[in-house]
N, C-alpha and C positions, 0 to 999 in steps of 0.2 A: 504494500500500500504506500502511495506517495503521501507526503505531508499535506495537510489541509488546514487552512486558517479558519478556526471557528471562534475567533475573538469576539466576545460580546454576543454570541449566538444565543437564541432562546430555545433550549432543548427541554424546557420544563415539561414534565410528565411524558417524556419520550420513552419509547421502548428501546433500550440500548443493549438488550441481551444479544450476546455473540458479536458485538460490534468491536472492531479494532480501531481504537483512537490513540494507540500508543505513540504515533508520530504526529498527532494533531496539536495545533496551538489552541489551547482552550482557556486563555486568560480572560476572565470576566464572563465565561460561558455560564448560563443559568441552567443547571441540571436539577433544580429543586423538584422533587417528586418523580424524577425519571427513575425507571427501574433498570437494573443491570443484574447479571449473574456472574458466576465464577469464570465464565468464558469471555467476559467483556474485558478488553484491555485498555487501560488508561495510561497516560504519560506517567513515568516513574514518580514525579514530584506532585502528583495530583491525588487528593484523598476524596473519592466520590461521596462517601458517607458524610464527611465534614461539609461538603458542598450541598448536602440535602438530597442526594440520590438514595434510592432504596434498593438494598440487596435482596434478591429473591432466591429462594431455594430451588426454583424450577430448573430442572435439568435442561441442557441444550437440546436434547432429543424432543422435548416438549415444545420447542420453539421452531417455527418454520425457518428454513434457511434464507439468508438474505442474499439477494443477487445484485 
């Protein structure tokens, strides 16, 4: 995945399960109420829970693949 600039993006209540944001620029991105799972990848210095995102126990197999 290439780097993407999501600075100040509104991802509030988004479904981020299985999403790879590891190379994204997410300064100021609103993830309040967004859901993510263990397969979601965030930049190393980003704490999704502290930013208001919600960790779900739903397994990746329960989520449709993203294309």
